[in-house]
N, C-alpha and C positions, 0 to 999 in steps of 0.2 A: 774705858779709850786712854783715859790719862791725858795730860799734856807731854809725857815724854815726847819730844823731838829727834827722830833718825835723822842721820847726819845722811845727807841724799848723794854725797861726792864720795863716800865711802866704800870699800869694797862691802858685797852683801853678804849679811853670816853665812856660816858654814851650815847649817842647822834650818835647813829647807825641809818645807811639807812635802812627805814621799809621794804625796798624791799629785803634785805640781810638776815636780821633775828633778831629778837627782843633779844637775849640771846648770850653775845659778846663771851660768853663760844665754842660756838657751830662750830666746822671746816667748811670751803669750799673748794671744789677742784678748785683750782687754775693753768690755764698753764701759764708757764713763758717761755719766746724764749731767746736764750742766742744767741750772736753774736760776732764774735772778725773778723778783719782782718790788725792786726800788732802784729809784736814780734810773738810768738811761739803760734799759735792759737789754737791748742789743748791741750797745758797747760793751757792756759787762759780759756778753758773753764771749762777742769777739776777744775780750783782752783775757777771758777766763781761759779759750780755746789758745791763746798766744802763750799762756803760763804753761798748761800741761804741754805743750810743744817744746818748751825748755827742760821738762825734766831729764834729768841723764837718764841714757840708756833706753831711750826711748823716742818715739816718734809716732805722730797721727797719720793714720792711714786712710780714716774716710770721715766723714762730717756730713750728719743729715741737717735736714732743713730747720729751719727754727718756726716753733708751734707758741701760737698764743694759747694758754689753758687758763682755768678758774682754778684758785686755790681750794686743795683737799683737804677738810678737817672742819674745826668748828671755830677758829680764828677768823674773824673779817680780815680779809685782807686783798692789798691789790691782785689785781692777774698776771700770772707768771710769763714767761717767755723760758720757753725749756728744747732741748738738744740732746743729741746725743755723739758721741763720737769715740772712733775706734782707734787705740792704742796699742802699737809694737811695743812691748816693755821687757827688757832683762830684771828690773826690779821686783822682789817679793810683794805680796799683798801688802804686809804689813806696811813696807818703803813707799810703795806707792800709796797709800792711806797718809804715810804721816807726810808726804810730799803735798796732797792735796789739801789736808788740813791746812798747813801752811800758806799756800795757796790763797786758802780762804780769809787767814787770817792775816798775813800778809796785804797785800794790794788791794783787798775787800774791806779787810778791817773788820771780817766779820765777827761776832759775839755770840755766843751760842745761851743766850739769858733766856730765850722765849724759844722753846720746843716748838718745831713744826711752824714758827714764824715768820715774819717777812725777813728777805734778806736780798743782801748784792748779790752772791753768789752762794749756790749749790752746786757742791761737787760727791756725786757718789758714784762710788764702784757697783755698777751694774751685775756685772759678768766675768769672771777671770777664764779666761779658755773654757775648760771643761771641769774645772776645778770648784770643789765646794770646801769653805773653809769658814769654821766655826770656833771664834776663838773671843776673848773678854774684847768687846768695842769693835770687831770686827767680823762680819758676818756676809759669804759671798756663795751663791748669786744673792743680789739684794732682797729681801723675804717677802718685801712687799710688789714686786716686780711685777708678777704676771696680774696684778689685780690693779695697775695703774694705766689707763690709756695714754694718759702724758707721756709715759716711757715708753711703750708700746710701741707708738704709733712711729715716732723718730726712731726707735731701734731697729723697727721693722722694713723701714725706709733701705737701711745700709747692710740690713744681715736678716733680711727674713727667714730663710733657712737654718738660721744658727738654731742648734737646739738646747733648753735648758737643760741644763748637767743634773737635775733633782727631778724634773716635773715629766722629761721627756718627749716634751713637746715644742717645734718650732716655733718662733718668734711670732710667724704668722697664726698659727694656730689659736697660739694664747690670747692675739689681738680679739681673732673672730668669738674667742668665749666670753670677753668683757662685758659683762651685765653693767645697767645705768647708764647715764648720761651725762657723763663725762663732758663738758665743753672742750675740744681741742680740734684748734683750727692752723691749720699751715700757711705761714705769712709771707716765708723767704725761702725759697730753694736752698739745699746743701751744695 
């Protein structure tokens, strides 16, 4: 991933992944997962949404309800509040990742010291239209998207028929295939 900062207000680079589009001005529907389990989780999500809405060449077009979810993994930590938003953007995947990481580090002061540890804000690119991106530090679709009820529940709320570009199943179909008892409870309507 590196610490490189891509200036968000500069012209996107001419070299684009040809699988995405040959014209950098064409907008792509992107789905972003939001999560917080430290501090005022709801306020963190609301502030995160506002910050994502400020990204250049971008606008939020849909927002899921918020869901309280148990933390996944072996680290004992508080429950998360999660949601998903849909973003139309003219940014490249790398520019968007850089912008999301700047939001996490800036207003939320996120430091990535404990992998999968507690955090005030986590912003993940889940899907970038129908693109598949495999670059150093950037994999889209999110590699564990299809295993995570806490992502699929809110995603299915705003894009149930959207098809995973690699698995060729809709978000609703992927949600039905989830195994296990991940606790996910809707707490606020989107």
